[in-house]
C-alpha positions as CSV (number, residue, x, y, z in Angstrom):
1,M,13.1,-133.6,-36.2
2,N,10.3,-131.3,-36.9
3,K,9.0,-132.2,-40.4
4,R,8.0,-128.6,-41.0
5,A,11.5,-127.2,-40.8
6,K,11.7,-123.4,-40.6
7,Y,13.5,-121.4,-43.2
8,S,13.8,-117.9,-44.5
9,V,14.3,-116.6,-48.0
10,E,15.9,-113.6,-49.6
11,L,16.3,-112.5,-53.2
12,L,19.7,-112.2,-54.8
13,S,20.8,-110.4,-58.0
14,T,23.2,-112.0,-60.4
15,E,25.0,-108.7,-60.4
16,E,27.0,-106.8,-57.8
17,P,25.2,-104.1,-55.8
18,V,25.5,-100.7,-57.5
19,D,26.9,-97.8,-55.4
20,G,26.4,-99.8,-52.2
21,V,22.7,-100.3,-52.8
22,Q,21.4,-103.9,-52.9
23,N,19.1,-104.4,-55.9
24,Y,16.1,-106.8,-55.4
25,Y,14.3,-108.5,-58.3
26,P,11.4,-111.0,-58.7
27,F,12.5,-114.6,-59.4
28,R,13.2,-115.2,-63.0
29,L,15.6,-117.3,-65.2
30,G,19.2,-116.7,-64.3
31,M,18.4,-115.5,-60.8
32,K,19.3,-117.0,-57.4
33,T,17.4,-117.6,-54.2
34,R,19.2,-117.9,-50.8
35,A,17.4,-120.1,-48.3
36,I,18.5,-120.0,-44.7
37,I,17.8,-123.5,-43.2
38,N,19.0,-124.3,-39.7
39,K,21.3,-121.3,-39.9
40,K,23.0,-122.6,-43.0
41,Y,22.9,-120.7,-46.3
42,F,21.7,-122.6,-49.3
43,T,21.6,-121.0,-52.8
44,I,19.2,-122.2,-55.4
45,K,20.1,-121.2,-58.9
46,V,17.6,-121.1,-61.8
47,H,18.9,-122.4,-65.1
48,T,17.5,-123.0,-68.6
49,V,17.0,-126.6,-69.6
50,K,16.2,-127.7,-73.1
51,D,13.0,-129.8,-73.3
52,N,12.4,-130.9,-76.9
53,E,12.2,-127.5,-78.7
54,S,11.4,-125.4,-75.7
55,L,13.5,-123.9,-72.9
56,I,12.2,-124.5,-69.4
57,P,13.5,-123.7,-65.9
58,G,15.9,-126.1,-64.2
59,F,17.2,-125.9,-60.6
60,S,20.5,-126.5,-58.8
61,C,21.4,-126.0,-55.2
62,E,24.7,-125.0,-53.5
63,F,26.1,-124.9,-50.0
64,E,29.5,-123.5,-49.7
65,E,31.6,-125.5,-52.2
66,K,29.1,-128.4,-52.4
67,S,26.4,-128.6,-55.1
68,V,24.0,-131.0,-56.9
69,K,23.1,-131.5,-60.5
70,I,20.4,-129.6,-62.2
71,Y,16.9,-130.9,-61.4
72,R,13.6,-130.3,-63.1
73,N,12.1,-129.0,-59.9
74,S,13.3,-127.0,-56.9
75,T,12.1,-129.4,-54.3
76,N,14.5,-132.2,-55.5
77,A,17.4,-129.7,-55.8
78,I,17.4,-128.3,-52.3
79,S,16.2,-131.6,-50.6
80,S,18.9,-133.7,-52.3
81,L,21.7,-131.4,-51.1
82,Y,20.3,-131.1,-47.6
83,Q,20.0,-134.9,-47.3
84,Q,23.6,-135.5,-48.6
85,L,25.0,-133.0,-46.1
86,F,23.1,-134.0,-43.0
87,G,22.2,-137.7,-43.7
88,T,18.4,-137.2,-43.1
89,A,15.3,-137.8,-45.1
90,T,14.0,-134.3,-44.6
91,K,12.4,-132.7,-47.7
92,F,11.7,-129.1,-48.3
93,S,9.1,-127.7,-50.6
94,G,10.8,-125.8,-53.3
95,P,7.7,-124.0,-54.4
96,L,7.3,-122.6,-50.9
97,I,10.9,-121.4,-50.9
98,M,10.8,-120.0,-54.4
99,A,8.6,-119.5,-57.4
100,V,9.9,-118.6,-60.8
101,F,8.6,-115.5,-62.6
102,T,9.4,-114.8,-66.2
103,Q,8.5,-111.5,-67.7
104,E,7.9,-110.3,-71.2
105,I,7.1,-106.9,-72.7
106,E,5.5,-107.0,-76.1
107,K,3.8,-104.5,-78.3
108,T,0.4,-105.9,-77.2
109,G,1.2,-105.6,-73.5
110,C,3.1,-107.0,-70.5
111,F,3.1,-110.7,-69.5
112,I,4.2,-112.6,-66.3
113,N,4.5,-116.4,-66.3
114,I,4.6,-118.0,-62.8
115,Y,6.2,-121.4,-62.7
116,I,5.9,-123.7,-59.8
117,D,7.7,-127.1,-59.8
118,N,8.6,-126.6,-63.5
119,Q,5.0,-126.2,-64.5
120,L,3.3,-123.1,-65.7
121,F,1.0,-122.2,-62.8
122,K,-0.4,-118.9,-64.1
123,R,0.0,-116.4,-66.9
124,I,-0.9,-112.8,-66.2
125,E,-1.2,-110.0,-68.8
126,D,-2.1,-106.4,-68.8
127,V,-1.4,-103.1,-70.6
128,D,1.7,-102.0,-68.5
129,P,4.2,-103.3,-65.9
130,N,2.5,-101.7,-62.9
131,T,-1.0,-103.1,-63.5
132,T,0.4,-106.5,-64.5
133,W,2.4,-106.9,-61.3
134,K,-0.6,-105.8,-59.2
135,Q,-2.5,-108.8,-60.4
136,T,0.1,-111.2,-59.0
137,G,-0.5,-110.1,-55.4
138,F,3.3,-110.4,-54.8
139,L,5.9,-107.8,-53.8
140,K,3.2,-105.1,-53.3
141,Q,5.8,-102.7,-51.9
142,Y,7.5,-102.3,-55.3
143,E,6.3,-100.7,-58.6
144,G,5.9,-102.9,-61.7
145,N,8.3,-100.8,-63.6
146,A,11.1,-101.6,-61.1
147,L,10.2,-105.3,-61.0
148,F,10.3,-105.5,-64.8
149,G,13.8,-104.0,-64.6
150,L,12.8,-100.8,-66.5
151,E,14.3,-98.6,-63.8
152,H,17.6,-100.5,-63.7
153,Y,20.5,-98.4,-65.0
154,K,21.3,-101.0,-67.7
155,S,17.6,-100.9,-68.9
156,Q,17.7,-97.1,-69.0
157,E,20.9,-97.3,-71.1
158,R,19.3,-99.6,-73.6
159,L,16.1,-97.5,-73.8
160,A,18.2,-94.4,-74.4
161,K,20.1,-96.3,-77.1
162,A,16.9,-97.4,-78.7
163,R,15.6,-93.9,-78.8
164,K,18.7,-92.9,-80.7
165,L,18.4,-95.8,-83.1
166,Y,16.3,-94.2,-85.8
167,C,16.7,-93.5,-89.5
168,S,14.5,-91.9,-92.2
169,P,13.5,-93.7,-95.5
170,E,16.1,-91.6,-97.2
171,E,18.7,-93.5,-95.2
172,W,17.5,-97.0,-96.0
173,L,20.4,-97.8,-98.3
174,D,22.9,-97.0,-95.6
175,K,23.7,-100.6,-94.7
176,T,25.8,-99.7,-91.6
177,K,23.0,-97.7,-90.0
178,M,20.4,-100.3,-91.0
179,D,22.4,-103.1,-89.6
180,K,22.3,-101.4,-86.2
181,L,18.5,-101.2,-86.3
182,F,18.3,-104.8,-87.5
183,N,20.5,-106.0,-84.6
184,Y,18.3,-104.3,-82.1
185,H,14.9,-105.1,-83.5
186,L,15.0,-108.1,-85.8
187,R,18.1,-110.2,-85.5
188,K,16.8,-112.4,-82.6
189,R,13.4,-112.9,-84.2
190,I,14.0,-113.9,-87.8
191,S,16.0,-116.6,-89.6
192,G,19.4,-115.8,-90.9
193,N,18.2,-117.0,-94.3
194,I,15.8,-114.1,-94.6
195,D,17.1,-111.2,-96.7
196,W,15.6,-108.5,-94.6
197,F,17.6,-105.7,-96.3
198,E,16.0,-106.5,-99.6
199,F,12.7,-105.5,-98.2
200,F,14.0,-102.0,-97.7
201,T,16.1,-101.7,-100.8
202,E,13.2,-102.8,-103.0
203,W,10.9,-100.3,-101.4
204,A,13.4,-97.5,-101.5
205,T,14.1,-97.9,-105.2
206,N,10.5,-98.1,-106.4
207,N,8.1,-95.2,-106.9
208,N,5.4,-96.4,-104.5
209,E,5.4,-94.7,-101.1
210,V,2.7,-97.0,-99.7
211,V,3.0,-100.8,-99.6
212,E,1.0,-103.7,-98.1
213,L,3.2,-105.2,-95.4
214,H,2.3,-108.8,-95.6
215,Q,2.5,-108.9,-99.4
216,N,5.9,-107.4,-99.4
217,L,7.2,-109.6,-96.7
218,S,6.0,-112.6,-98.7
219,Y,8.6,-111.7,-101.4
220,I,11.5,-112.3,-99.0
221,Y,10.1,-115.3,-97.0
222,P,9.8,-118.9,-98.3
223,K,6.5,-119.9,-99.9
224,N,3.8,-120.9,-97.3
225,Y,5.9,-119.6,-94.4
226,I,3.7,-118.4,-91.5
227,I,5.1,-115.4,-89.6
228,A,4.6,-115.8,-85.9
229,D,3.1,-113.0,-83.8
230,R,6.5,-112.1,-82.1
231,E,8.3,-112.1,-85.4
232,L,5.6,-109.8,-86.9
233,S,5.8,-107.6,-83.8
234,A,9.6,-107.3,-84.4
235,W,9.0,-106.2,-87.9
236,H,6.5,-103.5,-86.7
237,S,9.2,-102.2,-84.3
238,M,11.8,-102.2,-87.1
239,L,9.5,-100.4,-89.5
240,K,8.6,-97.8,-86.9
241,A,12.3,-97.1,-86.2
242,T,12.9,-96.6,-89.9
243,G,10.2,-93.9,-90.4
244,C,7.2,-96.0,-91.5
245,T,3.7,-95.4,-90.3
246,N,0.7,-97.7,-90.2
247,I,-2.0,-96.1,-92.2
248,T,-4.5,-99.0,-92.3
249,P,-7.9,-97.3,-92.0
250,F,-9.6,-100.3,-90.3
251,N,-8.9,-103.1,-87.8
252,T,-7.6,-106.3,-89.5
């Protein structure tokens, strides 16, 4: 048997096609890759696996109703199932069949992490989705906005919803409205023990229109707590959505 077996690859979405149009995405967590090997369809699934305190990619492989356990790398996942089915020692390079792309959009820019065989191969960052994806050299026929999922109808719905989620300082004591903003901007980034609402009620009831952010946050956080960059970015988003403006006259 030829050791360099031929195969082809196509991208699959975890969702059904919308209005008869097949949606294609870059590889990322939760996605599937279909590899056609010897005219047989193998589907590699990307999972999340807990490694100490971090979540890393894990891989399983399916053929019809047969499957294998989740492996730490894609090579073992597809090779193990192929060997079980056909009784051969043939191995396939998972990285050649698939690479895993994870994407992030933060206030500071856009980021793409490329994982090969469960290891971070490269991290790319730039100011917007289009320029970030151009640096990868992959999927050049698509715009970065589409690959980041920003043009997907569900993303558009969420963005529209976010634009509607706004309140003025006069509405800070409206817990129902503030809860909606908290759920969108802060809930996934801060501990449930932090009384975030106190930050706004205290500010709303004093006579000072200007506060120093870090000092006021220290009143609701445990002593010596260090706020991570993503957590602070979430606070910035929350404050912007509640009518606050950064008036710092210099770069910190």
